[in-house]
N, C-alpha and C positions, 0 to 999 in steps of 0.2 A: 455483601459487596467485598469486604476485607478478605474473606476466605477465597472468593473467586479471584481476586487480584493476586493473592499469595500463591494459589495453585497455578495461575497463568505465569507468574514470575518464575516459579520452580521449573515448569515445563520449558519455558523460554531459555533459561540458563542451561538446561540439559541440551537443548538444540544448538545453542551457541557453541557449546563445547565440541560439538561434532564438526564445526567449521575450523577448529584448531587442531583437533585430532580426529580424523575421519573415522566414523563408525556408521556405515550405511544403514544397518538395521535400526539403530537408535535414532538416526535422523528420520527414517521413514515413519517412525512412531511419533517422535517428539514434535516434528514440524506441523503436521495436521492437528495433533492434540492441542498445541498452543492456540491455534486459531479457534478450535472448538471451545476452549476455555474462555477465549475473548468473547465469544458469543454469550457465554454465561455472564460475563461482566456486563455486557450490553443489556441483557435482560434484567440483571440485578440493579442496574442504574435506575430502573423504574421511571423512565422518561415518558413523554407523550406517546400514546399508543401507536399512532401512525408512523412516527419517527422511529420507534423501537422496531416495528415490523420491517421497515425499510432497512434499518441497520442490520438486522438479522439476515435479511436477504442479501445485502451487500457483503456481509462477512461470509456467508455460505458461498458466494461467488469467489471470494478470496480463498476459501478452503479448497474449492475445485481447482483454482489456480495453483495452490500449494502442491496438490497431488500431481497435477499435470507437469509441474516443473521438477519433481523429484527425479534424481538421476535414473532410477529404475523405470520411470515412465517416459521421461524425456520428450514431452510434447510441447515445445515452446509456443507455437502459434495458438494451440488450444489454451494454454495457460495465459497467454497475452489476451486472448478474447475473453476469458473468464474474468480477469482483472479489469478489463475495459468495461464490461457490463457492470461489474461491481462498483466502479467509480461513477458510472451513470446513476446507479441506484443511490450512492452516497450523495450525489448532487440533489436528488429528490428528497433525501433525508434532511439535508440542510434547509431546503425550501420549507419542509414541514416544520422545522425548528424556527422558522421565520428569519428573514434577512433584514435585521433591524439596523445594521450599520453598513449600508452599501458603499459609503465613502471609504471605508477601511480597505475595500477591495482594490481601489485604484492604484496605490503604490505597489501592492502585491502583484497586480496584473502587469504593471510595467516591468517589474523585476523579473517576472516569469517569462514575459515576452523576450527579454534580453537573454534569459537562460535558454529558452528554446532556440533562439537565433544563433547562439554560440555553442554551448555544450550539447544541446539537443540536436543541433545540425550535425555535429561531429558524430554523434551516436547513430543518427539516421544514415549518414554516409558510410560508416563502418558496417552497419547492418546490410546495406545494399551491396557493399563490396563482398560480403559473405554469401548473400543470396538476394538476387534482385527482387524476388517476390515479397520480401519483407518490407519494402518501401512503404506501401499503403498501410499495412497493419501497424508498423512502428510509428508512422506519422499520426495515424488516427489515435493511437494510445497516448502519444505526447499531447495532442490537443485535448483529449478527454481528462487526463490527470491534471493538466494545467487549469482547465475549467473547474474541476473539482476543488482545487486549492483556492481559486479565486472566490468561488461561491461559499466555501467554508469560512473564509475571512469575513464575508459580508454578514455572517450570523453574529459576529462579535463574541462568540464563545471561544475562550482561550484554548480549551481542550480540542475543539474542532480545528482551530487554526494550527495548533501544534501538530495534531495528528496528520492533517493534510500536507503540511510542509515537510514533515518527516517522511511521508509517503513519497513525495517528490524527490527528496534526498536519497531515500533508499533505492528507488527505481533509477535514479541518475547513476548511482554507483554501480548498480546491477548492469545497466546498459553499457556504461563505460567499460566495465570488466568484461562483458560478453563480446563487445564489438570494436573497442578501441585499444585498450591496454589493461592487462591484468596485474594486480599487485596482491601479495599475500594478505594484507590487512583488509582488503575489500570484502572478502567472503564473510568473515564474522560481522563486519560493520553493516553489510546489507541486511542481515537478519536482525541485528540489534535495533537498527532504525526502523525496520519493517514492523517488528513486534511492538515497538514503542508507538508507531503510527496507529496500529490497530487498537491498542489500548486507549490512545488519545481519542480516536473516533468513537469508541464505545463510551468513554466517560463524557463525551460531549452531550450525551443524552441527559445528564444530571441537571 
């Protein structure tokens, strides 16, 4: 487990550096490699079999999304669809881990509804302004990732909660950067929160 985490951290650091000093080839290698190493972390966590299988499937979907969103590939809708499916699989993973604290999900659900109605709405509006066909995919993604975070909270597992909320944070920054307004600090922060989210989801199996 420790070796898997250290390797993941090293690959992630290399990837984050490409968001400060662009190096396309290094990013093409380090971005998917980090997700592959997170899959190793999930397997090494030695969690319940069904949940581990679902975690690996969800992370493979994230890997597909990583590749689709690389500048050299540039398939936004494909990447969005891959992550959407991944979040649906993570929901199933959380159910397999048991939803022992459903009441915990109530305040998180309320906060995320407010988030969706304010920040999420701005992102959807910006996406539609760029391309009208993005309305349904972006709204669907917003609903699924919000549901994923709510269900994660109901497990009562702190790693699951942290991972899911970091995923919401990462995608919020990504969406704002892509469709509303871009700031230099957003690019590295998207990847830092994203990789932290993946590690959190993997460690939730422990």
